[in-house]
N, C-alpha and C positions, 0 to 999 in steps of 0.2 A: 316623458314616460320611457322607462327602460324595463328590460326583462332580465331576471336572474335565473340562470339554469343550474340545476343541482346535479351531483354525480348520479343519482338514481334515474335521470331522465326527466324529472318533473321540472317545472319552471313557475315562477311568479312574476306579476308586473307591478311596478311601482310608479306613482305618479311624479315624485320629486326625489331629489338625492337622499341617500341614507347613509348613516354611519355603518361601518362594519359590525359594530356592537349591536346596532338595531337589527340588521339583517340576520345576525346569528340568533338573537333573541327571538326573532319572528319564527325561527325554525323550532327552538326549544330553549326556555329559560335555563335549564339545567346545562345544555350544551354551551350556552353563553358563559355561564359561570366557569366551566372547565376549560374553555378555549383561551388562546393567547392572540389569535388573529385568523387570518385567512390567506388563501391564495386565489387571486381573482384574475382570470385571463392570463394565468402564468406569473403574475406579480405578487410578491408577499406584501401584505398589508397588516397594519396594526388595527385594533379595534376602534381607535378613534379617527382612523382614516375614512374618507367618504367616497361613495360610489354613485355615479349617475349615468353609466353606460351599460349597454347589453353585454352580458358576459357569463362565465361559468364560475361558481364559487366552490371552494373546497375548504371547509373549516379545519383549523389545525390546532392541536393541543401541544404541550411541551414535548409529549412523546414523539411527535412528528418531527422530521428534519427541519422543516421550515420553522416549526414552533420553536425549536431549539435556537434557530438563528435569531429570531425575535427576542427570545428570553436572554441569550448570552450577549447580543449586541447591546440590549439595555443595561446589562450588568457592567459592561465596559464603560458606558456613560456614568453609571453610578460610581464605579471606581475612580473615573476621572474627577468627578466632583469631589470625592473624598481626598484625593491627591492635592486638588486645588485648595481645599481648605487647609490642609496640613502644610503644604508648600506653595504658597501663593504665587511665587515667581516661576512657576513650571510653565514650559511651553509645550503645547500638545500637538502631536502629528496625526496618526490615525489610530482608530480603535475598533477593529471589526470582530465579528464572531468567526470562529474557525471550527475545524472538525470536532475538536473536544474543548470547548469552552470559548475563550476570547482572550485578547491582549490589547494593550494600548501602548504605543511608542511615545516617550516623553523626552523632553530636553531639559535636564536639571544638572546645575552645577555639582550639587551633592551626589555621591554615589550611594544609592540605596542598597540596603542589606536585607537579608531574610527577616531580621527583627522588625525592619520598617514594614515589611508585608503584613505583620501581625497588627501594626498601628493602622495601617490602611483598612484592614478588614474590620477593626473595632470602629472606625470612623464610618465606614459603609453601614454597619449596623445602626449606628446613631441616626444617620440620614434616614434609613428606612423607617425608623421610629417616628421621625418628623413627617413622614407620609407626602413628600412633595409629589407633583404629577409632572409628566411630560407634556410640554405644550409645543405645538409645531407653528412656525411662522414662515412666510415667504417674503424674501427680500429681492430687490434688484442687485445686479452685480456691484454697483457703486455702493449701495447700502451695506452689502456684505463686506466689502473692502474697508469701509469706515468702521464697521463694528469689530473687525478682527485685525485692525491696523497694528496691534501689539502682538499678534500671533503669526510669525513668519511662515510657519509651515502651512497654515490655513490659508494665508495670503496666496502662496504658491499654488495650492490646489484651486483657489478661486480664479487665478489668473489663466489657468489652463481651460477655463470654461468659455463657451462662447459669449460675446458681449450681451446678447439680448436674452440670456437664459435666466430663468427665475431660480433663485437658490433658496433651499430650504434650511431652517435652523431648528434646533430643539433646545428648550430650556428645561432645566431641572433644578428647582430652587434658584440658587444664584448662579448656577453654572449654565453657560451657553456654549453650544457646539454646532459647528458646521456639518450637517448630516441629512441624508436622504430618508433615514428611518428604515423600517418601522420600528416602533418601540412598544413596550408593555403599557397597558392602561394604568397599572398601579404597581409602584416598586415594593409594596408590601407582599407582592407574590414571591419576591426573592427571599427565600426564608433560609438558605444555606449557601455560603460563599466560602471558597478556599483560593487564595492567591498561591499559586504553586511554584513559580520560579521567576527570576530575573535574568535576562540575556542582553547582549549587545546586539543592535541591529542598525545597519546603515539607513539613513533616510532614502526611501524609494529603492532600497536594495542595492544602491550604487556605491562601490568602495570609495569613490571620490568625494562623496558627501559625508556629513558629519555622523559620528557614531552616537546613536540614541540609546536610551534604556528602554527595554521591552519588558513589560510586566505581564505574566500569563496568569490566567485564572479560570475557575469554572464555578457554575452555580447551579442550584436546583430548587424546585419548589418545595421539596421536603427534606429535612435533615437526614432521614433515613436513606435517601437516594444518594446524598453526598457521602454518607459513611460507606455504603456499598461501592461507590466509585473509588474512594481513597484506598479501600481493601484491594481492589482490582489493580490500583496504580503500585501498591506495595508488592502485589504478586508479580506484576510486569517488572519491577525492579530485580525481584529474585530470579526472574527467567531472562534477564538481560543477556542476550547472546554474546556480548562483549566479556561480561563477567564470567559466564560459563565457558566461554572459549579459552579464557586464561586458565580457569580451574582445571579444565580437562585437556589443556595443552593441545588445542585444535588448530588455532591460527593466531596471528598477531599483526599489529601495525607498527611501523617504525617511522621515525622522523625523516629518515633517509628517502622514504617514498610515501608521503602522505596521500591516503586514498588508494594505495596499491597494497592489497592483502598479501600476507605471507601465509601459506598453509603449511602446517607442520605435519609430521608422519601420521598422527592419529586423526588429524583432520582430513588428510588425504585418503585414509582408509574410508571414512564416511563418504567422502566425495566420490571416490572411485566406485563405491557400491551404488550410490545414486546413479552416477553415469552409466554404469553396466546394466542396471535395471532398466533405464529409460532407453538406452540404445537397443536393447533386445526386444523391448515392446514394439518399438518403431520398426525395426527390421521385420518383425513378424507380420507387420501390416504394409510391407511392400516399399518401405523406404530404402533408398541407397545413401550411405554416408560418403560426404565429401570433406575436403579441407581446402579452404581458400587462403590466399596470402594475406598478411597483416597490413601490408603497405602496398598501395596502388596509385597509379598516377592521377594527377588533378583533373585531367579531362574526364575521366571515368565518372568522378563526383559531380562534374557539371552536367554530364548526360543523365545521371540518376535523379538530379534535382536537389541533391544534399547540399551542393554548393550554395544554392540560392536560399534553402530553407533551414539549413542545419550548420552552416560554417562556423558560427560562434562557438559551437560545441566541439569542434574538431582539433586534432593536432597535425602539424604539417612538418615536412622535412624536405630536404634537397638531395638528390642522388644524380650525380654526373651533371649538375647544373640544371636539372629539371625538377619541377615541383611535384611532390608526392604527397598523400594524406594517409595518416594511420586510420584504418577503417573505423568508423563509429557504429557501422551497421554491416551485417553480412550479405544483405540482398544482391548488391552489384556483382559480388564474387559468384554467387549461386547463378546469376544470369549469364555470366561468362562461361560457365560450365555448360549450361543450356545451349549456348550458341555454338558450342564446339561441334554439334551434330546436326544434321538435317532431322526433322521429325515428322512422322505421319500421324494422322489422326488416330491410327490404331495403337500408338505408343502411350496414350494419355489414359490416366493422369500420370504425369512424371513427378515422382516425390523425392526430393533431395534434402537431406538432413545434415545438420553440422553443428558440433559444439565449437562454436566460433568465438575467439576472444576479440573483444572490441575495446576501444579507448574513447572516452568522452570527457571533455573538460567540465568539471564541476568546481563551483567556488568553494574555497577551504571551509567557510562557515556552514555549507550544506552537507559536508561529509558527516556519515554516521554509521561506524562500524561496516558490517557487510551489507547494510541496506542502501547506502549511497556511497559508491566508490568510483574511482576514475578508470578502472579497468575491470571488466567482468566477462564471463563466458555465458553466451546466450545459447539456449537449446533450441536453436533456430531450425526451421524447416520451411521450404518453399515448394508448394505444390503447384505445378503448371497443369492447367486443365482446359477442357473445351467449354465454350459457353454453356453448352447444354448439360455439363456435369456440376456446375456450381453448387446446386442446392444438395445434391448427393455428396459431394466431397465436403462441404462445410458440416453437414450432419455428421460425417465420419469424424472430423476434427473435434466436434463437440462431444461425441461418444469417447474419444480418445482423452479428452480433458476430463471427462467424468471418471474415467477408469484411473487416471493418474491421482486425482485428488481423493478419490475413495480409498486408495491404497494408504494414505496417511491419515485417514479419518477427518478430512476437511469437509465441512459444509461450505457452500459457496453461493453467491448471488451473481446475477449477470447484468451487465449494461451494454446497450448498443450505442456507440459513439458516432455521431454524424459529422458532416463536412465542416471543417474549421475555416476561418477567414483566409488564412494563409495556406492556399491549396492549389493543386494542379487539376487540370482536366475540365470537361464540360459539365453542364447541369445534367444532361441526359445520362452521361456516364455514372455520375454520383447517384443519381436516382435509381439506375438500374442496379448498382452495387448494393445500396441500402436495402432496396426491395429484396434483393436475393438473400441477404442475411436475415431479414425479417421472416422470410418464408421458411428458412432453415430452423429458426428458433420456434416459430409457430408450429411447424410440423412436428418438433420434439415436444410441443405443449410446454415449453419452459416460460417461467415468468421472467421478465426483464424490464429494466428501466431504460428509457431514452435519455442519453446524455448529449444534448445538442452541442454541436460545435467542438467536440473533443476528439474527432477522429485523426488518423495520421494525415500528412500533407498530400498523400497519394491515394487514400481510400478510406472508407469507413471500417469499423472494427467491432468485434465482440470482446469485451473484457470480463475477466472472471476475478471476483473478489472472494478470497478464502476467508472463512471465520475459524479461528484457532481455538485452542482448549480453554482459553479464559474470555472468550467473546470478541476478541479484536479482530478487525478485518484487515486484509492485506490485498492490494491489487497485484496480481501475479501474471496470469495467462492472458494472451491476446490472440485473436484470429483476425487477420486484416485482409480485406479483398482489395485487389489492386489492378485497375485497368490502364494505369498511367505508365509504369516502368516498361511493360511489354511494348507499349507504344513508343516510348522514348528510345528504347534500344531496337526497335523494329523487329521484334521477335516474330517468328512465323512458323507454321507448320503446313503440311500439304493435306487438304481435305479430300473427301471421297470423290470429288470431281477433278482432282489433280491441281487445284487452284491454292494459292497461298492465302492463309487466314492468320489472324492474331489470336494467340492463346490468352486466357486470363490467369492471373497469378495470385496465389494467397501467401501471406507471410504468417508464420505461426511460431510463437515461443510460449509453451505452456507452464514451464517452471518460470519463465521470464528471463531470470539469470540464475546460474548455478549458485552464485554467492549469496544472492539475496534469498533464494529458496532455502539454502543451507542455514542462514541465519534464522529464517522463519521456523524452520524444523527444530532448531536448537531451543527456541523459545516455546514452541508448541509442545514439545515433549520435556520441557525444562531440563534438557541434557540427558533425559532417561530415554535413550534411543530404543526403538524396537530392536529385538535381537539381531535380525538381518543387517541392520545399519550400524550396530554398536562398534566402536573402535576396538574396545576389549570386551569379548562376550563372556569370558569365564576367567576368574582368577583362582589359582590353586594355593591354598594357605596351609602349610604344614604347622602343626602345633608346636613343634620344636625341631631342632636340626636332626634328631635321631630318625626322624621320618622323611629326610630329604630324598632319599633314593626312590621311595615309593611316590612321593609327591612329583618328582621328575618323570617318573614313568607314566603317571596319570597325565601330566601336562604334554608329554610327547604324543600319547594316544589321541588326546583331544586335537592337537595341532595337526597330526598326521590325517585326521579325519576332516580337516578343513575348517576347525574352529579356531577362532582367534582367542588364544589361551595365553595367560602370562603366569609365571611362577613367582610368588613373593618370597624371595630368598633372605629378606631382612631378619635379623635377630631381634624381633620384637615379640611382645606377647600377642596371643591370638586375638584377643579383644581389640587391640589397636589395629592388627591387620584388617579385621572385618570392618571397623569403623572407617578405615581409610578407603577400603574397597567400595563402601557404600557412598563415601563422599565422591569417589570418582564415577558414580553411577553405573558401576559394573553390574551386568544383568545376573550373573550367577557366581556364588563363591563355593568352591569345592573344599571342604575342610578335611584334612588328612591327620590322623592321630594313630595311637597304638591299636585301637579297635579296627580302624579301616585298613591299616597295613597288615594285620593279622588274617581279616576276612577276605582281603582283596576287593572290598567294596568302597564306597565313598559316602560322605554326608554332604548334602547340598542345602545351601541357603540362598534365597533370592534376595534382591535389594531391598525389597519391602519387609524382610525379616522373617518370611516363612521358611520353616526348616524341615527337612527329611533326612533320615539316617538309613543305613543298610541298603543304599541304592546301588544296583548293579551299574558299572560304567557303560556297558553296551545299551542298557535301557536309557540311561541319561542321554547318551549320544543320539539315540533314535529320537527322543523328545526334542533335543535341540535342532536336529535336522528338520523335523516336521514344523517347528516353530518358524524356522528360517524360510522354508519353502512356502508356507502359508502366508508369510509376511505379517503375522500376527501383531496386533497393536493392543496396548492395554486400554 
């Protein structure tokens, strides 16, 4: 006998084992038809899996994250079956679900093309019509090795398993795969599939191994869902920050420095505005700005723990025969600033902020525009606090994050990430730190997910996931609580009794990195920056050369008032000048012709095509300043 508990607190007992399908049907036949599986005691199960132990059940549909994992993992197997039928000599590696769909890594002598993706899709649809079912079997290690003797990648995975471990396989028609599952009950649920791309991928991510072909795809239970997804994908391509960065001349990448971005003058205008805004906001809240060296000796990184936990991502150099590291993080430098003075309990909290450039080694295949680079500037801050101040200071950090993200129109979700396997410190310290973050979030009545095992090696963290204008999510900000580095560096302060005590330290980067946040903003606004951020706020467009003097006068008055204004001196027709300014996403165009020159007024057109005439320049300036100061966003 076993007891199944439900999210609403109710429970039911069963005398013998039951399939997930039976347990869900026992709740509701309609729910069973709509579901794809469940999560039982934290484990994702398919509807044909069995349960015979006490636990809590959460039924999942495709709309749930776990439901998508079941659906997309099943589609990866369906794709593999189709590939096997089309190219029987294919050797298969792994085929997991991922955040947006699935992929399968294959070893095939023939290089597949995008035309081949259509062939595979067609074959997948044919298989679905045949309606094969997923069947699970359990084998011994020896049986599995015999079954997969002609599949070298599967054999390598099997060899990594303990000798006495039972190994599960799934069959789908004639296709057999090494797999833990879970899978859909019926492949007919897969009604819409799109294979999106082919890429190269080293086996197990190791450059020393063979390069395989990785086929990406996505699937849905309804064609309508796929159509909407493909529309979002096309919109994402239009918003690609690399494309817009080239069009607006914001930044570039060169072969001479892969992963090292070059910011151009217009890009620096945007970046400097971001930095100025963020610096001022923090200074208002009691932060002091610091600047720490980019290169520090190796001993420091041993003390901080980075040598043991982060060495493979670091760059090294020698100076006067001694070993040094280029900093991958700013925290040790901030700690050295703290150490320069004796501190009393009255000094706390001590808030140190830094726009600190760091360098981290990334594999060339992982580089992606401004989103994954080898050098970036963190909007780092380290708050040193008394243990009694933890909750209050974490709440202030959460409030600061909220103000930052609201400025740009971002919604966001929150995760609390707990202790990873590779970590420093005692259980007691970790429990205290995690509980402190939970209390701060609970006091703000914030909804959050627990992300088990994804904390930093020195402490748990709160992560902020931003949702942009087309519904994508980005992990940006983080607040990390750290009992370890203050201990490693023997940081102290003098308490009320004149005794030395250890402070607590928080690490905080809410933009995350200036480069990545810049790229997210480019895509969020599709290059149409709000006025206060725009590299060119106004373009003055004379209808002909006859009105050059008045156009230059207007441009000067705008520039003298602090507006980023440009004068279009080209000998082009006004229609082309307007189209070009719109392509450049310029917020406002001031059009100057005979009427404007005679009246001393201007005509104004915004980038969406709305026009006004007979506008007083002083009134227009007032409107611009108000829009800039309010940081208005469309």
